[in-house]
Kinemage of the C-alpha trace (Angstrom):
@kinemage 1
@onewidth
@group {chain A} dominant
@subgroup {mainchain}
@vectorlist {calphas} color= white
{ca met a 1} P -32.180 29.357 -40.602
{ca ile a 2} L -30.810 30.949 -37.169
{ca gln a 3} L -30.857 27.319 -35.890
{ca ala a 4} L -28.363 26.276 -38.871
{ca thr a 5} L -26.656 29.357 -38.380
{ca asn a 6} L -25.724 28.638 -34.666
{ca val a 7} L -24.519 25.372 -35.747
{ca thr a 8} L -22.293 26.789 -38.493
{ca arg a 9} L -20.854 28.926 -35.734
{ca lys a 10} L -20.338 26.078 -33.503
{ca lys a 11} L -18.220 23.641 -36.092
{ca asp a 12} L -16.213 26.952 -37.004
{ca gly a 13} L -15.380 27.616 -32.938
{ca val a 14} L -14.792 23.744 -32.557
{ca phe a 15} L -12.302 23.749 -35.827
{ca arg a 16} L -10.563 26.873 -34.325
{ca glu a 17} L -9.925 25.643 -31.284
{ca leu a 18} L -8.697 22.472 -32.825
{ca arg a 19} L -6.399 25.074 -35.257
{ca gln a 20} L -5.297 26.515 -31.974
{ca asn a 21} L -4.694 24.113 -29.590
{ca gly a 22} L -4.348 20.999 -31.727
{ca ser a 23} L -0.811 19.599 -30.187
{ca met a 24} L -2.544 20.362 -26.699
{ca tyr a 25} L -5.063 17.690 -27.490
{ca val a 26} L -2.451 15.524 -29.426
{ca met a 27} L -0.781 15.179 -26.161
{ca ala a 28} L -4.073 14.385 -24.169
{ca leu a 29} L -5.262 11.967 -26.294
{ca pro a 30} L -3.268 8.800 -25.091
{ca gly a 31} L -4.941 9.532 -21.616
{ca val a 32} L -8.047 10.127 -23.169
{ca leu a 33} L -7.847 6.680 -24.866
{ca phe a 34} L -6.276 5.096 -21.539
{ca phe a 35} L -9.298 5.934 -19.656
{ca phe a 36} L -11.833 5.229 -22.093
{ca val a 37} L -10.036 1.858 -22.953
{ca phe a 38} L -9.779 0.329 -19.411
{ca ala a 39} L -12.493 2.656 -17.290
{ca tyr a 40} L -15.537 3.210 -19.466
{ca leu a 41} L -15.238 0.641 -22.052
{ca pro a 42} L -15.364 -2.284 -19.233
{ca met a 43} L -18.469 -0.548 -17.606
{ca ile a 44} L -20.409 -2.978 -20.303
{ca gly a 45} L -19.401 -5.656 -18.058
{ca ile a 46} L -21.716 -4.562 -15.701
{ca val a 47} L -24.606 -6.595 -17.050
{ca ile a 48} L -22.789 -9.747 -15.955
{ca ala a 49} L -24.566 -8.427 -12.332
{ca phe a 50} L -27.918 -9.440 -13.961
{ca gln a 51} L -26.806 -12.188 -15.453
{ca asp a 52} L -26.450 -16.228 -14.613
{ca tyr a 53} L -23.309 -15.606 -16.678
{ca asn a 54} L -21.740 -18.151 -18.430
{ca pro a 55} L -18.378 -17.686 -20.429
{ca ile a 56} L -19.088 -19.868 -23.151
{ca lys a 57} L -21.991 -18.380 -24.478
{ca gly a 58} L -20.691 -14.868 -23.284
{ca leu a 59} L -21.496 -11.402 -22.161
{ca phe a 60} L -24.686 -10.925 -24.512
{ca gly a 61} L -25.407 -14.883 -24.859
{ca ser a 62} L -25.920 -15.613 -20.750
{ca ala a 63} L -29.804 -15.377 -19.350
{ca phe a 64} L -30.961 -12.654 -17.401
{ca val a 65} L -31.480 -13.535 -13.641
{ca gly a 66} L -32.495 -10.187 -12.515
{ca leu a 67} L -31.859 -9.177 -9.219
{ca lys a 68} L -30.849 -13.060 -8.204
{ca asn a 69} L -27.224 -11.890 -8.239
{ca phe a 70} L -27.831 -9.451 -5.653
{ca arg a 71} L -29.992 -11.592 -2.682
{ca phe a 72} L -27.027 -14.020 -2.655
{ca phe a 73} L -25.199 -11.153 -1.023
{ca phe a 74} L -28.208 -9.467 0.904
{ca leu a 75} L -29.674 -12.749 2.209
{ca ser a 76} L -26.113 -14.054 3.549
{ca gly a 77} L -25.693 -13.323 7.160
{ca asp a 78} L -22.493 -11.473 6.536
{ca trp a 79} L -23.667 -8.301 4.609
{ca lys a 80} L -24.171 -6.376 7.302
{ca thr a 81} L -20.534 -7.061 8.999
{ca val a 82} L -18.377 -6.799 5.978
{ca thr a 83} L -19.976 -3.619 4.748
{ca phe a 84} L -19.865 -2.241 8.473
{ca asn a 85} L -15.951 -3.781 8.437
{ca thr a 86} L -15.305 -1.724 4.876
{ca val a 87} L -16.649 1.484 5.970
{ca phe a 88} L -15.418 1.576 9.333
{ca leu a 89} L -11.739 0.447 8.647
{ca asn a 90} L -11.494 2.871 5.197
{ca ala a 91} L -12.788 5.587 7.875
{ca leu a 92} L -9.785 4.876 10.127
{ca phe a 93} L -7.437 4.780 7.176
{ca ile a 94} L -8.736 8.042 5.502
{ca ser a 95} L -8.750 10.072 8.970
{ca thr a 96} L -5.600 8.805 10.610
{ca gly a 97} L -3.669 8.925 6.852
{ca met a 98} L -4.487 12.378 6.269
{ca val a 99} L -3.470 13.985 9.670
{ca thr a 100} L -0.418 11.799 9.978
{ca ser a 101} L 0.478 12.912 6.523
{ca ile a 102} L 0.037 16.821 6.726
{ca ala a 103} L 1.896 16.529 10.192
{ca ile a 104} L 5.054 14.681 8.530
{ca ala a 105} L 4.370 17.500 5.693
{ca ile a 106} L 4.637 20.253 8.233
{ca met a 107} L 7.617 18.665 9.981
{ca phe a 108} L 9.949 18.360 7.047
{ca thr a 109} L 8.636 22.201 6.202
{ca glu a 110} L 9.789 23.125 9.667
{ca ile a 111} L 13.132 21.163 9.362
{ca gly a 112} L 16.116 23.487 8.503
{ca asn a 113} L 18.839 20.840 7.605
{ca arg a 114} L 18.591 19.989 4.027
{ca arg a 115} L 20.590 16.636 4.520
{ca phe a 116} L 18.718 15.570 7.161
{ca lys a 117} L 15.294 16.283 5.445
{ca lys a 118} L 16.072 14.388 2.120
{ca val a 119} L 17.432 11.262 4.419
{ca gly a 120} L 14.042 11.906 6.672
{ca gln a 121} L 12.001 11.888 3.259
{ca ser a 122} L 13.589 9.056 1.629
{ca val a 123} L 13.146 6.756 5.023
{ca met a 124} L 9.456 8.059 5.175
{ca ile a 125} L 8.565 7.211 1.620
{ca leu a 126} L 10.431 4.003 1.334
{ca pro a 127} L 7.740 1.405 3.016
{ca his a 128} L 5.450 2.564 0.401
{ca phe a 129} L 7.452 0.418 -1.824
{ca val a 130} L 7.374 -2.812 0.235
{ca ser a 131} L 4.542 -5.278 -1.108
{ca trp a 132} L 1.972 -6.331 1.372
{ca pro a 133} L 3.085 -9.717 0.799
{ca ile a 134} L 6.557 -8.693 1.781
{ca ala a 135} L 5.114 -6.623 4.675
{ca gly a 136} L 3.035 -9.854 6.137
{ca met a 137} L 5.900 -11.629 6.678
{ca ile a 138} L 7.645 -9.236 8.492
{ca ile a 139} L 4.300 -8.783 10.624
{ca tyr a 140} L 4.138 -12.529 10.966
{ca gly a 141} L 7.466 -12.315 12.332
{ca leu a 142} L 6.225 -9.746 14.962
{ca leu a 143} L 3.109 -11.122 16.052
{ca ala a 144} L 3.062 -14.857 15.582
{ca thr a 145} L 2.308 -16.405 19.055
{ca asp a 146} L 4.976 -19.359 19.571
{ca asn a 147} L 8.400 -17.120 18.252
{ca gly a 148} L 7.257 -13.723 17.456
{ca leu a 149} L 9.341 -10.895 18.356
{ca ile a 150} L 6.632 -9.247 20.422
{ca asn a 151} L 5.403 -12.142 22.487
{ca gly a 152} L 9.221 -13.142 23.002
{ca ile a 153} L 9.652 -9.194 24.531
{ca leu a 154} L 6.141 -10.064 26.599
{ca met a 155} L 7.434 -13.184 27.983
{ca ser a 156} L 10.882 -11.784 28.902
{ca leu a 157} L 9.220 -9.240 30.892
{ca gly a 158} L 6.708 -11.909 32.794
{ca cys a 159} L 3.482 -11.080 30.886
{ca asn a 160} L 1.557 -13.111 28.899
{ca lys a 161} L 1.318 -14.455 25.515
{ca leu a 162} L -0.925 -12.173 22.898
{ca ser a 163} L -2.741 -14.775 20.537
{ca phe a 164} L -2.843 -11.955 18.194
{ca tyr a 165} L -4.240 -14.602 15.419
{ca thr a 166} L -7.197 -15.436 17.216
{ca gln a 167} L -8.183 -12.298 18.865
{ca ala a 168} L -10.127 -9.900 16.508
{ca ser a 169} L -10.586 -7.015 18.567
{ca leu a 170} L -6.589 -6.706 18.341
{ca trp a 171} L -6.684 -5.881 14.297
{ca pro a 172} L -8.421 -2.924 13.466
{ca pro a 173} L -5.821 -0.693 15.383
{ca ile a 174} L -2.906 -3.281 13.704
{ca leu a 175} L -4.262 -2.454 10.513
{ca val a 176} L -4.409 1.253 11.051
{ca ile a 177} L -0.586 1.297 12.135
{ca leu a 178} L 0.507 -0.447 9.161
{ca arg a 179} L -1.301 1.485 6.906
{ca leu a 180} L 0.166 4.567 8.127
{ca trp a 181} L 3.783 2.648 8.356
{ca lys a 182} L 2.949 2.169 4.401
{ca gly a 183} L 1.346 5.110 3.094
{ca ala a 184} L 1.479 8.097 5.326
{ca gly a 185} L 5.084 9.064 4.431
{ca trp a 186} L 4.236 8.688 0.717
{ca gly a 187} L 0.960 10.621 0.992
{ca ser a 188} L 2.792 13.427 2.858
{ca ile a 189} L 4.449 14.415 -0.841
{ca ile a 190} L 1.235 15.821 -1.967
{ca tyr a 191} L 0.899 18.197 1.064
{ca leu a 192} L 4.573 19.339 1.196
{ca ala a 193} L 4.025 20.315 -2.330
{ca ala a 194} L 0.883 22.304 -1.534
{ca ile a 195} L 3.194 23.811 1.614
{ca thr a 196} L 5.902 24.636 -0.783
{ca gly a 197} L 3.599 26.471 -2.933
{ca ile a 198} L 2.412 29.154 -0.326
{ca asp a 199} L 3.647 32.596 -0.832
{ca gln a 200} L 6.560 32.668 1.306
{ca glu a 201} L 5.888 36.406 1.817
{ca ile a 202} L 2.940 35.617 3.744
{ca tyr a 203} L 5.093 33.696 6.701
{ca glu a 204} L 7.379 36.751 6.189
{ca ser a 205} L 5.021 39.266 7.201
{ca ala a 206} L 3.972 36.552 9.824
{ca arg a 207} L 7.165 37.039 11.372
{ca ile a 208} L 7.872 40.727 11.325
{ca asp a 209} L 4.595 40.683 13.377
{ca gly a 210} L 5.879 38.397 15.947
{ca ala a 211} L 4.166 34.958 15.148
{ca ser a 212} L 5.755 31.728 16.658
{ca arg a 213} L 6.290 28.713 14.324
{ca phe a 214} L 3.152 26.881 16.036
{ca gln a 215} L 1.031 30.202 14.967
{ca met a 216} L 2.269 30.285 11.809
{ca ile a 217} L 1.557 26.674 11.375
{ca phe a 218} L -2.046 26.808 12.603
{ca arg a 219} L -2.922 30.707 11.403
{ca ile a 220} L -1.046 30.235 7.835
{ca thr a 221} L -0.062 26.617 6.749
{ca leu a 222} L -3.260 24.673 7.898
{ca pro a 223} L -6.062 27.365 6.787
{ca met a 224} L -3.893 27.289 3.137
{ca leu a 225} L -3.658 23.591 2.955
{ca lys a 226} L -8.006 23.816 3.396
{ca pro a 227} L -8.667 23.269 -0.774
{ca thr a 228} L -6.138 20.234 -0.815
{ca val a 229} L -7.419 18.457 2.312
{ca phe a 230} L -10.682 18.671 0.570
{ca leu a 231} L -10.078 17.329 -2.558
{ca met a 232} L -8.006 14.472 -1.274
{ca leu a 233} L -10.520 13.349 0.879
{ca leu a 234} L -13.465 13.935 -1.528
{ca leu a 235} L -11.381 11.622 -3.568
{ca ala a 236} L -10.722 9.109 -0.797
{ca val a 237} L -14.541 8.931 0.311
{ca gly a 238} L -15.160 7.690 -3.490
{ca gly a 239} L -13.183 4.587 -2.230
{ca ile a 240} L -14.328 3.843 0.980
{ca phe a 241} L -16.601 1.058 0.099
{ca ser a 242} L -13.480 -0.643 -1.359
{ca gly a 243} L -11.688 -2.814 1.301
{ca asp a 244} L -7.496 -2.556 0.530
{ca phe a 245} L -7.826 -6.468 -0.979
{ca gly a 246} L -4.101 -6.825 -1.034
{ca met a 247} L -3.628 -5.734 2.777
{ca ile a 248} L -6.402 -7.597 4.363
{ca tyr a 249} L -5.782 -10.731 2.486
{ca thr a 250} L -2.186 -10.968 2.781
{ca leu a 251} L -2.313 -10.441 6.566
{ca val a 252} L -5.411 -12.130 7.585
{ca gly a 253} L -5.894 -14.741 4.855
{ca asp a 254} L -8.710 -17.378 5.832
{ca ala a 255} L -8.369 -16.546 9.893
{ca ala a 256} L -11.520 -17.165 10.391
{ca arg a 257} L -11.894 -15.927 13.898
{ca leu a 258} L -10.601 -12.809 12.692
{ca tyr a 259} L -13.636 -12.186 10.481
{ca pro a 260} L -15.401 -10.103 13.055
{ca thr a 261} L -13.212 -7.162 12.741
{ca thr a 262} L -11.267 -7.806 9.222
{ca asp a 263} L -13.683 -8.902 6.686
{ca val a 264} L -14.338 -6.522 4.025
{ca ile a 265} L -16.442 -6.782 0.832
{ca asp a 266} L -13.982 -7.943 -1.117
{ca thr a 267} L -12.065 -10.712 1.100
{ca phe a 268} L -16.084 -11.874 1.373
{ca val a 269} L -16.729 -11.839 -2.925
{ca phe a 270} L -13.117 -13.447 -3.311
{ca arg a 271} L -13.889 -16.221 -0.859
{ca met a 272} L -17.432 -16.641 -1.798
{ca leu a 273} L -16.376 -16.627 -5.501
{ca arg a 274} L -13.686 -19.541 -4.798
{ca val a 275} L -16.875 -21.564 -3.378
{ca ala a 276} L -20.018 -20.739 -5.540
{ca asn a 277} L -17.606 -19.952 -8.627
{ca asn a 278} L -19.989 -17.633 -10.015
{ca pro a 279} L -19.193 -14.220 -11.813
{ca gly a 280} L -22.251 -12.875 -11.807
{ca met a 281} L -22.382 -12.567 -7.929
{ca ala a 282} L -19.316 -10.987 -7.574
{ca ala a 283} L -20.067 -8.301 -10.487
{ca ser a 284} L -23.477 -7.739 -8.541
{ca val a 285} L -21.394 -6.995 -5.093
{ca gly a 286} L -19.057 -4.944 -7.249
{ca leu a 287} L -21.673 -2.725 -8.641
{ca phe a 288} L -23.228 -1.963 -5.171
{ca gln a 289} L -19.741 -1.044 -3.976
{ca ser a 290} L -19.574 1.227 -6.981
{ca val a 291} L -22.875 2.831 -6.582
{ca leu a 292} L -22.763 3.430 -2.778
{ca gly a 293} L -18.795 4.806 -3.380
{ca phe a 294} L -20.865 7.363 -6.263
{ca leu a 295} L -23.322 8.373 -4.105
{ca phe a 296} L -20.716 8.984 -1.162
{ca val a 297} L -18.777 11.125 -3.797
{ca val a 298} L -21.628 13.245 -4.745
{ca gly a 299} L -23.106 13.713 -1.107
{ca ser a 300} L -19.305 14.558 0.252
{ca asn a 301} L -18.763 16.748 -2.698
{ca ser a 302} L -22.206 18.517 -2.190
{ca leu a 303} L -21.483 19.252 1.514
{ca val a 304} L -18.148 20.564 0.627
{ca arg a 305} L -19.401 23.076 -1.672
{ca lys a 306} L -21.407 24.537 1.193
{ca phe a 307} L -18.764 25.397 3.280
{ca ser a 308} L -15.845 25.879 0.507
{ca pro a 309} L -17.356 26.745 -2.766
{ca glu a 310} L -13.713 26.479 -4.399
{ca ser a 311} L -12.542 22.951 -2.924
{ca ala a 312} L -15.608 20.997 -4.303
{ca ile a 313} L -14.764 18.689 -7.411
{ca phe a 314} L -17.464 19.653 -9.320
């Protein structure tokens, strides 16, 4: 009897909530449906990772092969290299991108001239809208061995040419610089908004006490940005096992000499999929990426919760 009464109360509470905030739930419905259709419903396709997938037989008619598709990846001699490259490059992108974006945001908040600030922000954001194929053409014009701009300058100075497309060790810093050029300005928008939301009375009090600009940046701005930094870090860590396929494949392509430092899981799967034409193998590596990314998010969130509970996602 008591259990039935509790169920009735819960139902009444649900109906009361819908009556009071029905318009809010209607507004949220398109977003919920979007994520359900494009994020959760496709998760059924995980089963392909354990199948010898046949498009004719379909998702539920293909033969089950267990962990055979995973052996394709782990028995290949390249899995350690591509996994390390994926994590290493993404770690470089996350760390350098976050530091640069925060520095850009602080720089723009310290600029007093509004016209210069608007122009500067537009210039910094513009590279984000340049597609990677266009960026790849620009980079090739700079780095080409025979007629590249950089080698032309080196030759005019009496130096030897650099063969950028045959020296794998040169590409991690090149990729980091390109990622910063394209994404640091865009990423600074979030930090700029967070800085704008800081109570200006705190800065006024610091000025009255004689604090310099650098002291206010390091004692007020950066500590107040900590929740935003942790949140963005957690979101970025979730994709640390997903390589930027568009960037790397556009810039590197099938240059085998550059694979030791640029070949990531995504480009490896794409290349093997072209050769083996096996969707099950690609799905198994995708599942491997997703599981490790999830574990990284959970672990990072637990670590953040210990040092800054208010910054944790859950």
